[in-house]
TINU-808077 format. One record per residue (C-alpha): residue in one letter; x, y, z. Coordinates in steps of 0.2 Angstrom, whole numbers. Example, Ala and Ser with C-alpha at 12.3 -4.5 7.8 and 13.67 -1.06 7.14 Angstrom:
<code->A; east->62; north->-22; up->39>
<code->S; east->68; north->-5; up->36>
//
This chain:
<code->M; east->0; north->0; up->0>
<code->S; east->6; north->17; up->-4>
<code->F; east->8; north->31; up->9>
<code->K; east->-7; north->40; up->2>
<code->S; east->-18; north->24; up->3>
<code->V; east->-13; north->22; up->21>
<code->I; east->-18; north->40; up->25>
<code->C; east->-35; north->38; up->17>
<code->V; east->-39; north->22; up->25>
<code->C; east->-35; north->30; up->42>
<code->L; east->-45; north->45; up->39>
<code->L; east->-60; north->35; up->34>
<code->V; east->-58; north->24; up->50>
<code->L; east->-56; north->39; up->61>
<code->T; east->-71; north->48; up->53>
<code->A; east->-82; north->33; up->55>
<code->A; east->-77; north->31; up->73>
<code->C; east->-81; north->48; up->78>
<code->G; east->-100; north->46; up->73>
<code->W; east->-99; north->57; up->58>
<code->T; east->-115; north->56; up->47>
<code->P; east->-119; north->66; up->31>
<code->V; east->-128; north->82; up->33>
<code->Y; east->-143; north->75; up->23>
<code->M; east->-146; north->59; up->33>
<code->K; east->-162; north->60; up->44>
<code->N; east->-162; north->52; up->61>
<code->K; east->-178; north->45; up->68>
<code->Q; east->-182; north->61; up->78>
<code->D; east->-181; north->72; up->63>
<code->I; east->-193; north->60; up->53>
<code->S; east->-205; north->61; up->68>
<code->V; east->-204; north->80; up->67>
<code->L; east->-208; north->79; up->49>
<code->N; east->-223; north->68; up->53>
<code->E; east->-229; north->80; up->66>
<code->T; east->-228; north->96; up->55>
<code->A; east->-236; north->88; up->41>
<code->Q; east->-252; north->87; up->52>
<code->I; east->-253; north->106; up->53>
<code->R; east->-267; north->114; up->44>
<code->V; east->-262; north->132; up->39>
<code->A; east->-278; north->144; up->40>
<code->K; east->-281; north->155; up->27>
<code->V; east->-274; north->172; up->28>
<code->P; east->-281; north->186; up->17>
<code->E; east->-273; north->196; up->3>
<code->E; east->-259; north->191; up->-10>
<code->T; east->-246; north->192; up->4>
<code->G; east->-256; north->180; up->15>
<code->R; east->-258; north->167; up->1>
<code->I; east->-239; north->168; up->-2>
<code->L; east->-236; north->165; up->16>
<code->V; east->-248; north->150; up->17>
<code->R; east->-241; north->143; up->2>
<code->T; east->-223; north->143; up->9>
<code->L; east->-229; north->136; up->26>
<code->K; east->-238; north->121; up->17>
<code->N; east->-222; north->118; up->7>
<code->A; east->-211; north->119; up->22>
<code->L; east->-222; north->110; up->35>
<code->N; east->-226; north->96; up->23>
<code->P; east->-212; north->95; up->10>
<code->N; east->-216; north->77; up->5>
<code->N; east->-235; north->81; up->2>
<code->Q; east->-241; north->68; up->14>
<code->D; east->-259; north->65; up->15>
<code->V; east->-262; north->64; up->34>
<code->S; east->-276; north->70; up->45>
<code->K; east->-273; north->87; up->53>
<code->K; east->-272; north->88; up->72>
<code->Y; east->-266; north->106; up->73>
<code->E; east->-271; north->122; up->65>
<code->L; east->-259; north->137; up->62>
<code->Q; east->-268; north->153; up->64>
<code->I; east->-259; north->169; up->58>
<code->N; east->-263; north->187; up->59>
<code->L; east->-252; north->197; up->46>
<code->S; east->-249; north->215; up->46>
<code->E; east->-238; north->226; up->34>
<code->T; east->-229; north->242; up->39>
<code->L; east->-222; north->253; up->25>
<code->N; east->-211; north->268; up->28>
<code->T; east->-207; north->278; up->13>
<code->D; east->-199; north->293; up->22>
<code->Q; east->-181; north->288; up->20>
<code->G; east->-168; north->294; up->8>
<code->I; east->-176; north->311; up->5>
<code->L; east->-168; north->321; up->-9>
<code->G; east->-166; north->340; up->-9>
<code->D; east->-183; north->343; up->-18>
<code->N; east->-192; north->333; up->-5>
<code->T; east->-194; north->316; up->-14>
<code->A; east->-191; north->300; up->-7>
<code->T; east->-178; north->288; up->-14>
<code->R; east->-180; north->273; up->-2>
<code->A; east->-194; north->263; up->7>
<code->T; east->-193; north->250; up->21>
<code->M; east->-206; north->236; up->22>
<code->Q; east->-210; north->226; up->37>
<code->L; east->-221; north->211; up->38>
<code->T; east->-226; north->205; up->55>
<code->A; east->-236; north->188; up->59>
<code->K; east->-244; north->185; up->76>
<code->Y; east->-247; north->166; up->75>
<code->K; east->-254; north->152; up->86>
<code->L; east->-253; north->134; up->85>
<code->V; east->-270; north->126; up->91>
<code->E; east->-273; north->108; up->94>
<code->L; east->-289; north->104; up->85>
<code->E; east->-296; north->90; up->97>
<code->T; east->-295; north->101; up->113>
<code->N; east->-294; north->118; up->105>
<code->R; east->-280; north->122; up->116>
<code->V; east->-267; north->134; up->111>
<code->L; east->-250; north->125; up->111>
<code->L; east->-239; north->139; up->105>
<code->S; east->-241; north->158; up->103>
<code->D; east->-228; north->169; up->96>
<code->S; east->-224; north->182; up->83>
<code->A; east->-211; north->184; up->70>
<code->Y; east->-207; north->199; up->57>
<code->T; east->-195; north->202; up->43>
<code->I; east->-190; north->218; up->36>
<code->S; east->-182; north->224; up->20>
<code->S; east->-180; north->240; up->9>
<code->Y; east->-181; north->244; up->-9>
<code->N; east->-177; north->260; up->-20>
<code->I; east->-191; north->271; up->-26>
<code->L; east->-187; north->275; up->-44>
<code->T; east->-193; north->288; up->-56>
<code->A; east->-202; north->275; up->-66>
<code->P; east->-217; north->271; up->-57>
<code->Y; east->-218; north->253; up->-64>
<code->A; east->-201; north->249; up->-58>
<code->T; east->-205; north->255; up->-41>
<code->L; east->-221; north->244; up->-41>
<code->T; east->-212; north->229; up->-46>
<code->A; east->-198; north->232; up->-33>
<code->E; east->-212; north->234; up->-19>
<code->Q; east->-220; north->218; up->-25>
<code->T; east->-205; north->208; up->-26>
<code->T; east->-199; north->214; up->-8>
<code->R; east->-217; north->209; up->-1>
<code->R; east->-216; north->192; up->-10>
<code->R; east->-198; north->189; up->-3>
<code->L; east->-203; north->195; up->14>
<code->A; east->-218; north->183; up->14>
<code->E; east->-207; north->168; up->9>
<code->L; east->-194; north->172; up->23>
<code->L; east->-208; north->174; up->36>
<code->G; east->-216; north->158; up->31>
<code->D; east->-199; north->149; up->33>
<code->A; east->-196; north->157; up->49>
<code->I; east->-212; north->151; up->56>
<code->A; east->-209; north->134; up->49>
<code->L; east->-193; north->133; up->58>
<code->R; east->-202; north->138; up->74>
<code->M; east->-215; north->124; up->72>
<code->A; east->-201; north->111; up->69>
<code->S; east->-191; north->118; up->84>
<code->Y; east->-208; north->116; up->94>
<code->F; east->-210; north->98; up->90>
<code->K; east->-192; north->93; up->91>
<code->G; east->-193; north->100; up->109>
<code->K; east->-207; north->89; up->113>
<code->S; east->-205; north->71; up->118>
<code->L; east->-210; north->62; up->101>
<code->P; east->-211; north->44; up->100>
//
């Protein structure tokens, strides 16, 4: 055996001995958490931003699209704040806007109607106000969509964290 072969074998043996596993490998608890989050029904949220948030949550909570009965409901109250008084030019026109989406949500157990978790999350971003109205509208819509997706991911992570902290079978 060459020196390089010996080093490679030693590294493989040491790596296996330390309990190293690939990042993509799921353990039983992770599968259990996925099964629990798949049982969450996401209540409708009004407006286009709400629909984007709901779609993002459904995809994140049930990535394998399992057809399971729902034990929980996630209820969300979404609000948006827009501040256009930033980046003021000499002629008193704004050049920058900041948008914040805030979601107050609660996870309710459907059988007992008991609130298991109540929390809030927010995302914030900004965009340029341009001289072309269509470009500004597009920037605003893109920012709103991205914030809704980020908010959905944050809430889904919180749900997974909640179920991972519970003692699951």
